[in-house]
C-alpha positions as CSV (number, residue, x, y, z in Angstrom):
1,T,-0.1,0.2,0.0
2,A,1.0,3.6,-0.1
3,R,1.6,3.4,3.7
4,E,4.6,1.0,3.3
5,A,5.8,2.5,0.1
6,E,6.4,5.6,2.2
7,V,7.5,4.1,5.2
8,L,10.1,1.8,3.2
9,G,11.1,5.0,0.9
10,E,11.9,6.9,4.9
11,A,14.3,4.0,5.8
12,D,16.7,4.4,1.9
13,V,14.5,1.4,0.2
14,E,13.7,2.0,-2.9
15,V,10.0,1.1,-3.7
16,L,8.7,-0.1,-7.4
17,Q,4.9,-1.3,-7.1
18,A,3.1,-3.4,-9.7
19,A,-0.7,-4.1,-9.7
20,S,-0.4,-8.0,-10.9
21,G,2.1,-10.9,-10.5
22,D,2.7,-10.2,-14.9
23,Q,3.5,-6.5,-14.3
24,A,6.1,-7.5,-11.4
25,L,7.6,-9.9,-13.5
26,E,8.2,-6.8,-16.4
27,L,9.7,-4.7,-14.0
28,L,12.2,-7.9,-12.9
29,A,13.0,-8.4,-16.4
30,R,13.8,-4.8,-16.7
31,Q,15.6,-3.5,-13.5
32,E,17.5,-4.8,-10.8
33,V,15.4,-5.7,-7.9
34,H,16.5,-7.3,-4.4
35,L,13.3,-7.9,-2.9
36,V,9.5,-8.6,-3.7
37,F,6.6,-8.7,-1.2
38,T,3.7,-10.0,-2.9
39,D,-0.1,-11.1,-1.4
40,L,-1.2,-14.3,-1.9
41,R,-4.3,-13.9,-3.3
42,M,-4.0,-11.5,-6.2
43,P,-6.1,-11.7,-9.5
44,G,-4.7,-13.5,-12.4
45,M,-1.7,-14.8,-11.2
46,D,-1.5,-15.8,-7.5
47,G,1.5,-15.1,-4.9
48,L,2.8,-18.9,-5.2
49,E,2.9,-18.7,-9.1
50,L,4.6,-15.4,-9.1
51,L,7.1,-17.2,-6.5
52,R,7.9,-20.2,-8.5
53,R,8.6,-17.8,-11.6
54,V,10.9,-15.7,-9.6
55,R,12.3,-18.3,-8.1
56,A,13.1,-20.3,-11.7
57,D,13.9,-16.6,-13.7
58,H,15.4,-14.3,-10.9
59,P,16.6,-16.9,-8.3
60,A,18.8,-14.0,-6.5
61,V,15.7,-12.0,-5.4
62,L,14.1,-12.7,-2.4
63,V,10.6,-13.1,-2.0
64,V,8.2,-12.3,0.8
65,M,4.7,-13.8,1.0
66,I,1.5,-11.8,2.2
67,T,-0.8,-14.2,3.6
68,A,-4.8,-14.0,5.1
69,H,-5.4,-15.0,8.5
70,G,-6.2,-18.5,8.7
71,S,-3.9,-19.3,5.7
72,E,-1.0,-21.5,7.7
73,A,-1.0,-23.9,4.9
74,A,-0.3,-21.7,2.1
75,A,2.9,-19.8,4.1
76,V,4.4,-23.3,4.8
77,E,3.9,-24.0,1.0
78,A,5.4,-20.5,0.2
79,M,8.5,-21.4,2.3
80,K,8.8,-25.0,0.8
81,L,8.9,-23.1,-2.7
82,G,11.9,-21.0,-1.2
83,A,10.3,-17.7,-0.1
84,Y,12.4,-15.4,2.2
85,D,9.3,-15.1,5.0
86,Y,6.0,-14.5,5.1
87,F,3.4,-12.4,7.4
88,A,-0.2,-12.6,7.7
89,K,-2.7,-9.7,7.5
90,P,-3.5,-7.4,9.2
91,F,0.1,-6.3,9.8
92,E,1.8,-3.6,11.2
93,V,4.0,-1.6,9.0
94,E,7.2,-1.8,11.1
95,E,6.9,-5.6,10.6
96,V,7.4,-4.8,6.6
97,L,10.4,-2.7,7.3
98,A,12.1,-5.1,10.0
99,V,11.6,-7.9,6.9
100,A,13.2,-5.3,4.5
101,Q,16.1,-4.4,6.4
102,R,16.6,-7.9,7.0
103,A,16.3,-8.8,3.6
104,T,18.3,-5.7,2.9
105,A,21.6,-7.2,4.9
106,A,21.4,-10.1,3.5
107,V,21.4,-8.8,-0.1
108,R,24.4,-6.6,1.3
109,L,26.4,-9.7,2.5
110,D,25.7,-11.6,-0.6
111,L,26.9,-8.7,-2.8
112,E,30.0,-8.7,-0.7
113,N,30.7,-12.1,-0.7
114,R,30.3,-12.3,-4.4
115,R,32.5,-9.4,-4.9
116,L,34.8,-11.0,-3.1
117,R,34.5,-14.6,-5.0
118,A,34.9,-12.6,-8.3
119,E,38.6,-10.8,-7.3
120,L,39.3,-14.4,-6.5
121,A,38.0,-16.1,-9.5
122,L,40.2,-13.3,-11.5
123,A,43.5,-14.3,-9.6
124,R,42.7,-18.4,-10.3
125,H,42.0,-17.2,-14.1
126,M,45.0,-14.9,-13.9
127,V,48.5,-14.3,-12.8
128,F,49.3,-11.1,-11.7
129,R,50.5,-8.4,-8.5
130,S,50.6,-5.0,-10.2
131,P,48.7,-2.2,-8.8
132,A,47.1,-2.1,-12.5
133,M,45.7,-5.6,-12.7
134,S,44.7,-5.2,-8.9
135,R,42.7,-2.3,-10.0
136,V,41.3,-4.7,-12.7
137,A,40.8,-7.2,-10.0
138,E,38.5,-4.7,-7.6
139,L,36.2,-3.4,-10.4
140,V,35.5,-7.0,-11.5
141,G,34.7,-7.9,-8.4
142,R,32.4,-4.7,-7.7
143,A,30.8,-5.3,-11.2
144,A,30.2,-9.4,-11.6
145,P,27.3,-9.7,-8.8
146,R,25.1,-7.0,-10.5
147,D,23.3,-7.5,-13.9
148,V,25.3,-5.4,-15.4
149,T,26.5,-4.5,-19.5
150,V,30.3,-4.9,-19.0
151,L,32.8,-3.8,-22.0
152,I,36.0,-5.3,-21.7
153,T,38.9,-3.4,-23.6
154,G,42.6,-4.0,-24.2
155,E,45.2,-5.2,-26.6
156,S,45.0,-8.9,-28.1
157,G,46.8,-11.8,-25.4
158,T,45.8,-9.5,-22.5
159,G,43.4,-12.1,-21.1
160,K,40.2,-10.3,-21.7
161,E,37.9,-13.8,-22.3
162,L,39.4,-14.5,-18.8
163,V,38.5,-11.6,-17.3
164,A,34.5,-12.9,-18.7
165,E,35.1,-15.8,-17.3
166,A,36.0,-14.3,-14.1
167,I,32.8,-12.1,-14.1
168,V,30.1,-15.0,-15.0
169,A,32.3,-17.0,-12.1
170,A,31.0,-14.8,-9.8
171,S,27.5,-13.8,-10.8
172,R,24.2,-14.9,-10.3
173,R,23.9,-16.5,-13.6
174,A,27.5,-18.9,-12.9
175,E,24.9,-21.9,-13.4
176,R,23.2,-20.7,-16.3
177,P,24.4,-20.9,-20.1
178,F,27.5,-18.8,-20.6
179,L,28.1,-18.6,-24.4
180,R,30.7,-16.9,-26.2
181,F,30.7,-15.4,-29.9
182,N,33.5,-13.9,-32.4
183,C,31.9,-11.3,-34.2
184,A,35.2,-11.3,-36.6
185,A,34.6,-14.9,-37.2
186,L,32.1,-14.9,-39.9
187,P,30.5,-12.8,-42.8
188,A,27.7,-10.6,-41.9
189,E,24.5,-12.2,-42.9
190,L,25.7,-16.0,-40.8
191,A,26.8,-13.9,-37.9
192,E,23.5,-12.2,-37.9
193,A,21.8,-16.0,-38.2
194,E,23.9,-17.1,-35.5
195,L,23.2,-14.8,-33.2
196,F,19.6,-13.9,-33.3
197,G,18.5,-17.3,-35.3
198,H,16.6,-18.1,-38.5
199,S,13.9,-19.8,-39.9
200,V,14.4,-22.7,-42.6
201,G,14.9,-21.0,-46.0
202,A,15.8,-17.8,-44.2
203,F,18.6,-17.5,-46.5
204,T,20.6,-19.6,-49.0
205,G,21.7,-23.1,-46.9
206,A,19.3,-22.7,-44.2
207,T,18.1,-26.2,-44.3
208,R,16.8,-26.1,-40.3
209,A,15.7,-23.5,-38.3
210,R,18.2,-22.5,-35.3
211,P,17.5,-21.0,-32.2
212,G,20.2,-18.4,-32.1
213,L,22.9,-17.5,-29.2
214,F,21.0,-14.9,-27.8
215,R,17.8,-17.3,-26.9
216,Q,20.7,-20.5,-26.2
217,A,21.7,-18.0,-23.2
218,D,18.4,-16.8,-22.2
219,G,19.0,-16.5,-18.4
220,G,22.8,-16.6,-18.8
221,T,25.5,-14.5,-20.1
222,L,26.6,-14.1,-23.6
223,L,30.2,-13.0,-24.2
224,L,30.4,-11.0,-27.9
225,D,34.2,-11.0,-28.7
226,E,35.5,-8.6,-31.0
227,V,32.1,-6.5,-30.9
228,G,34.1,-3.8,-33.0
229,E,33.8,-5.8,-36.0
230,L,30.2,-6.5,-35.9
231,D,28.6,-4.7,-39.2
232,P,26.2,-1.7,-39.2
233,P,22.7,-3.9,-39.9
234,I,23.9,-5.9,-36.7
235,Q,25.2,-3.3,-34.6
236,A,21.6,-2.2,-35.0
237,K,19.4,-5.3,-34.1
238,L,21.9,-5.5,-31.4
239,L,20.7,-2.3,-30.1
240,R,17.3,-3.3,-30.2
241,V,17.9,-6.2,-28.1
242,L,19.6,-4.5,-25.1
243,Q,16.8,-1.7,-25.6
244,T,14.0,-4.3,-25.2
245,G,15.1,-7.7,-24.7
246,E,13.4,-8.8,-27.7
247,V,15.0,-10.7,-30.5
248,K,13.4,-11.0,-34.0
249,P,14.9,-14.4,-36.2
250,L,15.9,-14.2,-39.6
251,G,12.6,-15.2,-42.1
252,E,10.3,-14.9,-38.6
253,D,7.8,-12.0,-38.3
254,R,7.4,-12.9,-34.4
255,V,9.4,-11.3,-31.9
256,L,10.8,-13.3,-28.8
257,K,11.8,-12.1,-25.2
258,V,14.9,-12.9,-23.8
259,D,17.1,-12.2,-20.7
260,V,20.5,-12.4,-21.3
261,R,23.4,-10.7,-19.7
262,L,25.6,-9.7,-22.0
263,L,29.5,-9.0,-22.2
264,A,31.6,-7.5,-25.0
265,A,35.4,-7.4,-25.4
266,T,37.3,-5.8,-28.3
267,H,40.7,-4.7,-28.6
268,R,39.6,-1.3,-30.7
269,D,38.8,2.0,-29.7
270,L,35.6,1.8,-29.6
271,Q,35.0,5.9,-29.2
272,A,37.7,6.4,-32.3
273,E,35.1,3.8,-34.4
274,V,32.4,5.8,-33.8
275,A,34.0,9.2,-34.5
276,A,34.9,7.4,-37.9
277,G,31.4,6.7,-38.5
278,R,31.9,2.7,-38.5
279,F,30.4,1.9,-35.0
280,R,26.6,3.1,-33.5
281,E,27.1,6.1,-31.2
282,D,23.7,4.7,-29.3
283,L,25.6,0.9,-29.3
284,F,28.2,2.3,-27.9
285,Y,26.5,3.9,-24.9
286,R,24.7,1.0,-24.2
287,L,27.9,-1.2,-24.1
288,H,29.7,1.2,-22.1
289,V,27.9,1.0,-18.6
290,V,30.7,-0.6,-17.1
291,V,34.5,-0.8,-18.7
292,V,37.1,-3.0,-17.7
293,H,40.3,-2.0,-19.6
294,L,43.5,-4.6,-19.3
295,P,47.0,-2.7,-19.1
296,P,49.3,-4.6,-21.8
297,L,52.3,-6.8,-20.3
298,R,54.6,-3.9,-20.8
299,D,52.7,-1.7,-18.9
300,R,52.9,-4.2,-15.7
301,R,56.1,-5.6,-15.9
302,E,56.0,-6.3,-12.2
303,D,54.1,-9.2,-13.5
304,L,56.4,-10.7,-15.6
305,D,58.7,-13.0,-13.5
306,L,55.4,-14.5,-11.6
307,L,54.1,-15.1,-15.2
308,I,57.3,-16.6,-16.4
309,D,57.6,-18.9,-13.7
310,H,53.8,-19.9,-13.6
311,F,53.9,-21.1,-17.1
312,L,56.9,-23.0,-16.7
313,S,55.6,-25.0,-14.2
314,R,52.4,-25.2,-15.7
315,F,54.1,-26.5,-19.0
316,A,56.1,-28.7,-17.0
317,A,53.6,-30.3,-15.2
318,R,51.5,-30.8,-18.8
319,F,54.6,-32.5,-20.2
320,G,55.9,-34.3,-17.6
321,L,59.1,-32.9,-17.3
322,P,60.2,-31.4,-13.9
323,T,60.0,-27.7,-13.8
324,P,62.9,-26.2,-15.4
325,S,65.0,-22.8,-14.1
326,L,66.1,-20.3,-16.6
327,T,69.9,-18.8,-16.6
328,P,69.9,-15.4,-15.7
329,T,70.8,-14.6,-19.6
330,A,67.4,-16.2,-20.7
331,R,65.3,-14.4,-18.1
332,A,67.0,-11.2,-19.2
333,E,65.8,-12.1,-23.2
334,L,62.4,-12.3,-21.7
335,H,62.5,-8.8,-19.7
336,S,63.9,-7.6,-23.2
337,L,61.0,-8.3,-25.6
338,E,58.1,-5.7,-26.1
339,Y,55.6,-8.2,-25.9
340,R,53.3,-7.0,-29.0
341,G,51.7,-10.0,-28.1
342,N,51.2,-9.7,-24.9
343,V,50.7,-12.7,-22.5
344,R,49.9,-14.9,-24.8
345,E,53.3,-14.5,-26.4
346,L,55.0,-15.0,-23.4
347,Q,53.1,-17.9,-22.8
348,N,53.5,-19.2,-26.4
349,L,57.6,-18.6,-25.9
350,I,57.6,-20.3,-22.4
351,E,55.5,-23.3,-23.9
352,R,58.2,-24.0,-26.4
353,A,60.9,-23.0,-24.3
354,V,60.3,-26.1,-21.5
355,A,58.6,-28.5,-24.5
356,L,62.1,-28.4,-25.9
357,S,64.4,-28.3,-22.6
358,G,67.2,-30.8,-21.9
359,D,68.1,-31.4,-18.4
360,G,69.6,-28.6,-17.5
361,P,68.5,-25.1,-17.3
362,I,67.1,-23.6,-19.8
363,E,70.2,-21.0,-21.1
364,S,69.0,-19.1,-24.3
365,L,65.6,-18.5,-25.8
366,E,66.7,-17.0,-28.8
367,A,68.9,-20.0,-29.7
368,G,66.3,-22.9,-28.4
369,V,67.9,-25.9,-27.0
370,A,69.8,-26.7,-30.0
371,A,73.2,-25.4,-31.0
372,P,74.0,-22.8,-33.2
373,G,73.5,-23.7,-36.6
374,A,72.2,-27.3,-36.2
375,E,69.9,-28.9,-37.5
376,G,66.3,-28.4,-36.1
377,E,67.1,-25.1,-34.7
378,L,64.7,-22.7,-33.3
379,G,64.1,-19.3,-33.0
380,L,62.1,-18.8,-30.1
381,K,62.3,-15.2,-30.2
382,E,60.1,-15.1,-33.1
383,R,56.8,-13.0,-32.8
384,V,53.3,-14.6,-31.6
385,E,51.2,-12.0,-33.3
């Protein structure tokens, strides 16, 4: 009622009101909501059905059931279905406030736990100790638990996909589908069909219908890698999905609702792409909600020795070898490189060196393990682009 909404507002709780269960579900699809108060008896969808739908589609949202006097059986059923709490009519407004405050505290604790899990997830996926990467971990920790679009930027080989995996691992959608799409991998028509789905005969070679990645990821997360490579017509369709939560498969007139958290990654400067007319400005701002920028390896050289030792151990274990050491000369060689290919380049150099290592320490990454001029000599200093 208006009185309860007023009291909650005075307690710094933002209140949204819905006249029915269907309206409540529409609000949940559009906005981040932490707590739902619902009456048991409502026209159309009743409170138990709304509870089932919320628990299925928004498992992190807490639901409090309001029942009539003498409806103890319904209250018990609501708790079995996962309700956070219940109380019976008539009730005092202070009762509502107390439940809201308890629920808010639980939500804050859950967010803090997820934030810490996100930072730990990134630490499990990536090796670092530099201040620059610590700031990345902190930002990932804050963004991961909230259902917000994240744009991950950085040069090729910096680990953008690993950041996406850490975000998903600490999100409320961690147990839901996580799909990835490389926007540079397919021509425009096939990319559109892959993302949004298509009917039989929608284009040449479409011999069977496909649901598309957005529908397959419904309830979960979709990573669009190299999003700056999307053609303008697909950019317009992507903007529609972000604005309305609707997809329209190729060759069909129907529009379908989806609930997908979008992560996007790019090595391009999207603002420069917008200025050049190659990327839609409105889509840029839809993606540019939370931006996680990964610094190149040359700007976080404090992490270099840590990464070198990590990859030495990792590839030695993979090849069933004792972990080799590096001579000071070999380590100095690694420190002298520019790493245009970033961490991926370092990883490939170490993998090759370990795979070809002998019994002693690795003496030179430039000459490989063969003596200079010997058959099979490898230039391990080649660039990994």
